[in-house]
C-alpha positions as CSV (number, residue, x, y, z in Angstrom):
1,M,-22.5,2.0,-26.7
2,L,-21.0,2.5,-30.0
3,E,-17.9,4.7,-29.0
4,L,-17.2,2.3,-26.1
5,L,-17.3,-0.7,-28.8
6,W,-15.0,1.5,-30.7
7,I,-12.5,2.3,-28.3
8,A,-12.6,-1.3,-27.1
9,S,-11.9,-2.6,-30.4
10,S,-9.3,0.1,-31.3
11,S,-6.9,-0.2,-28.6
12,F,-7.2,-4.3,-29.2
13,L,-6.1,-3.7,-33.0
14,V,-3.3,-1.3,-31.8
15,A,-2.5,-3.8,-28.7
16,L,-2.2,-6.8,-31.2
17,S,-0.1,-5.0,-33.2
18,G,2.5,-4.0,-31.0
19,A,2.4,-7.5,-29.1
20,M,2.6,-9.2,-32.8
21,V,6.3,-7.5,-33.1
22,P,9.1,-10.0,-32.0
23,G,10.6,-8.6,-28.5
24,P,11.6,-9.8,-25.5
25,V,8.4,-10.5,-23.7
26,F,7.8,-12.5,-26.7
27,A,10.9,-14.5,-26.9
28,L,10.3,-15.1,-22.9
29,V,7.4,-16.1,-23.6
30,L,8.5,-18.8,-26.3
31,L,11.2,-20.1,-23.5
32,E,9.3,-20.6,-20.9
33,S,6.4,-22.1,-23.1
34,L,8.7,-25.0,-23.8
35,K,9.6,-25.5,-20.5
36,N,6.5,-25.0,-19.0
37,G,3.8,-25.2,-21.0
38,K,0.6,-23.2,-21.6
39,I,0.3,-21.5,-18.5
40,A,3.7,-19.6,-19.0
41,G,2.2,-17.3,-21.7
42,P,-1.0,-16.4,-19.2
43,L,1.3,-15.4,-16.3
44,I,4.1,-13.7,-18.0
45,I,1.6,-11.9,-19.4
46,L,0.3,-11.0,-15.6
47,G,3.7,-9.8,-14.6
48,H,3.5,-7.6,-17.8
49,F,0.1,-6.0,-17.0
50,L,1.6,-5.5,-13.7
51,T,4.2,-2.6,-15.4
52,E,1.4,-1.5,-17.5
53,G,-0.6,-0.7,-14.7
54,A,2.8,1.4,-13.2
55,I,2.9,3.2,-16.3
56,I,-0.3,4.1,-16.3
57,L,-0.4,5.5,-12.7
58,M,2.7,7.4,-13.1
59,V,0.8,8.8,-16.0
60,F,-1.8,10.1,-14.2
61,M,0.3,11.3,-11.9
62,G,2.1,13.3,-14.5
63,L,4.8,11.5,-14.7
64,Q,4.8,11.4,-18.4
65,Q,7.6,13.9,-18.4
66,V,9.9,11.9,-16.5
67,L,9.1,8.5,-18.1
68,G,10.0,10.5,-21.2
69,S,13.5,11.8,-20.4
70,E,16.9,11.3,-22.6
71,E,17.9,10.1,-19.1
72,V,15.6,7.8,-18.0
73,R,15.5,6.5,-21.6
74,I,19.4,5.9,-21.3
75,I,19.4,4.6,-17.7
76,I,16.9,2.0,-18.5
77,S,18.9,0.6,-21.6
78,Y,21.5,0.2,-19.8
79,T,20.1,-1.3,-16.9
80,G,17.8,-3.5,-19.3
81,G,19.7,-4.2,-21.5
82,I,22.2,-6.2,-18.5
83,I,19.4,-7.4,-17.2
84,L,18.5,-9.1,-20.5
85,I,22.1,-9.8,-21.3
86,L,22.2,-11.7,-18.1
87,M,18.8,-13.5,-18.3
88,G,20.0,-15.1,-21.9
89,L,23.2,-16.2,-20.9
90,K,21.3,-18.3,-18.1
91,L,19.3,-19.7,-20.7
92,I,22.2,-20.4,-22.5
93,F,23.5,-22.6,-19.6
94,D,20.4,-24.1,-18.9
95,V,20.2,-25.2,-22.7
96,F,23.4,-27.3,-22.5
97,R,22.6,-28.3,-18.6
98,M,19.2,-30.0,-18.9
99,K,17.6,-32.8,-19.8
100,I,15.2,-33.8,-22.2
101,E,13.7,-37.2,-20.9
102,D,10.6,-37.4,-23.6
103,I,10.8,-34.4,-25.9
104,S,7.7,-36.2,-27.5
105,N,5.4,-35.3,-24.3
106,I,4.3,-32.4,-23.2
107,N,3.8,-33.8,-19.6
108,N,7.1,-34.4,-19.4
109,I,9.0,-31.3,-18.1
110,V,12.5,-30.8,-19.0
111,A,14.3,-31.9,-15.7
112,H,16.0,-28.9,-14.4
113,G,14.2,-26.2,-16.5
114,R,11.0,-25.8,-15.0
115,T,10.7,-22.4,-13.6
116,P,8.4,-21.6,-10.4
117,L,5.0,-20.5,-11.1
118,H,5.6,-17.0,-9.4
119,K,9.1,-16.3,-11.2
120,L,6.8,-16.2,-14.3
121,I,5.2,-13.5,-13.3
122,F,8.0,-11.6,-12.0
123,L,10.1,-12.4,-15.1
124,G,7.1,-11.0,-17.4
125,L,7.6,-7.8,-15.2
126,L,10.7,-7.6,-15.1
127,T,11.5,-8.4,-19.1
128,S,9.0,-5.1,-19.6
129,C,10.8,-3.4,-17.2
130,S,14.1,-3.7,-19.2
131,N,12.5,-2.6,-22.3
132,P,12.8,1.1,-22.8
133,Y,10.8,0.7,-25.9
134,F,7.8,-0.7,-23.6
135,F,8.1,2.7,-22.2
136,L,8.4,4.6,-25.3
137,W,5.1,2.9,-27.0
138,W,3.0,3.6,-23.9
139,L,3.9,7.7,-24.2
140,A,3.9,8.1,-27.8
141,T,1.0,5.7,-28.7
142,G,-1.0,4.4,-25.2
143,L,-1.0,7.8,-23.3
144,P,-3.0,9.1,-26.4
145,I,-5.3,6.5,-27.1
146,I,-5.9,6.6,-23.4
147,T,-6.5,10.1,-23.3
148,N,-9.0,9.9,-26.3
149,S,-11.3,7.0,-24.6
150,I,-11.7,9.1,-21.4
151,S,-12.5,12.4,-24.0
152,M,-15.5,10.4,-25.5
153,A,-16.5,8.2,-23.1
154,G,-15.2,9.1,-19.7
155,A,-14.5,6.7,-17.4
156,L,-16.1,3.9,-18.7
157,G,-13.9,4.9,-22.1
158,F,-10.9,4.4,-19.8
159,I,-11.8,0.7,-18.7
160,F,-13.1,0.0,-22.0
161,F,-9.2,0.9,-23.5
162,L,-8.0,-1.4,-20.8
163,A,-10.3,-4.0,-21.6
164,G,-9.3,-4.2,-25.2
165,H,-6.0,-3.8,-24.8
166,A,-5.7,-6.2,-22.2
167,S,-7.6,-8.9,-24.6
168,A,-5.2,-8.7,-27.5
169,D,-1.9,-9.5,-24.9
170,L,-3.9,-12.4,-23.2
171,L,-4.9,-13.5,-26.8
172,W,-1.6,-13.5,-29.0
173,F,0.4,-14.5,-25.7
174,N,-2.2,-17.5,-25.2
175,F,-2.0,-18.1,-28.5
176,V,1.8,-18.4,-28.8
177,S,2.0,-20.6,-25.8
178,Y,-0.1,-22.7,-27.2
179,S,1.5,-23.0,-30.5
180,I,4.5,-24.0,-29.0
181,C,3.0,-26.5,-26.4
182,E,1.1,-28.6,-29.2
183,G,4.8,-28.1,-31.5
184,R,6.3,-29.7,-28.9
185,K,4.9,-33.3,-29.6
186,V,6.5,-33.2,-33.1
187,L,9.9,-31.4,-32.1
188,N,13.5,-33.8,-31.4
189,E,15.6,-32.7,-28.8
190,K,17.9,-31.0,-31.4
191,V,15.3,-28.9,-32.6
192,F,14.5,-27.8,-29.3
193,R,17.9,-26.5,-28.5
194,I,17.8,-25.0,-31.3
195,I,14.6,-22.5,-30.6
196,L,16.5,-22.6,-27.2
197,L,19.1,-21.0,-28.2
198,V,17.8,-18.8,-30.8
199,S,15.7,-17.3,-28.3
200,S,18.2,-16.4,-25.8
201,V,20.6,-15.2,-28.6
202,F,17.7,-13.2,-29.9
203,L,17.4,-11.9,-26.3
204,I,21.1,-10.9,-26.1
205,S,21.3,-9.6,-29.2
206,F,18.5,-7.2,-28.1
207,A,19.9,-6.0,-24.9
208,V,23.0,-5.3,-26.9
209,H,21.1,-2.9,-29.6
210,M,19.3,-1.7,-26.6
211,I,22.6,-0.6,-25.1
212,L,24.6,1.1,-28.1
213,S,21.6,2.5,-28.4
214,A,21.7,4.8,-25.4
215,I,25.5,4.9,-26.4
216,M,24.0,7.2,-29.1
217,L,22.2,9.0,-26.8
218,L,25.5,10.5,-24.7
């Protein structure tokens, strides 16, 4: 039992340290929480979990060498960079066209900015897939922890690893969503738009960095 608690707690802390580093998923949760409320965080992370599940499945199928190859990293960097740039530009466009009826009321949604719930899941999946560092984290950090967990406690070790990892992502991004939604109560329209713009520019900057990194690999 102590081994299982160790596996769950260690995977929780490792995942939490990764989740707290600002990245595309963090920026997306921030943006969509402003527009959609507290539900944005859990739904985006559900899409994120689907991507993680696919990676774990591919690892078990013996495809980790393919995922870790330089060619795949370059492809993901280029395609992911383009996708994130387009997402960032669309968000900037939305900032300038949206009407904010009553920014002080958390129940009032941005007139033209609300994202369908199913699309939030898709955006979480797409943003995760668009980040090559997400794949590298799983290969360099996630895979060794999975291997160690299974060697310590078999299938139960793997289950407790997943539980600890998923709990960290859910806890952190639910906290981010909640904090943003509560903050909306005291935000004026100008500050609201600035936050959206800064987050959008961050997405674009991250995407440009990814593309430049891919060019350096050529």
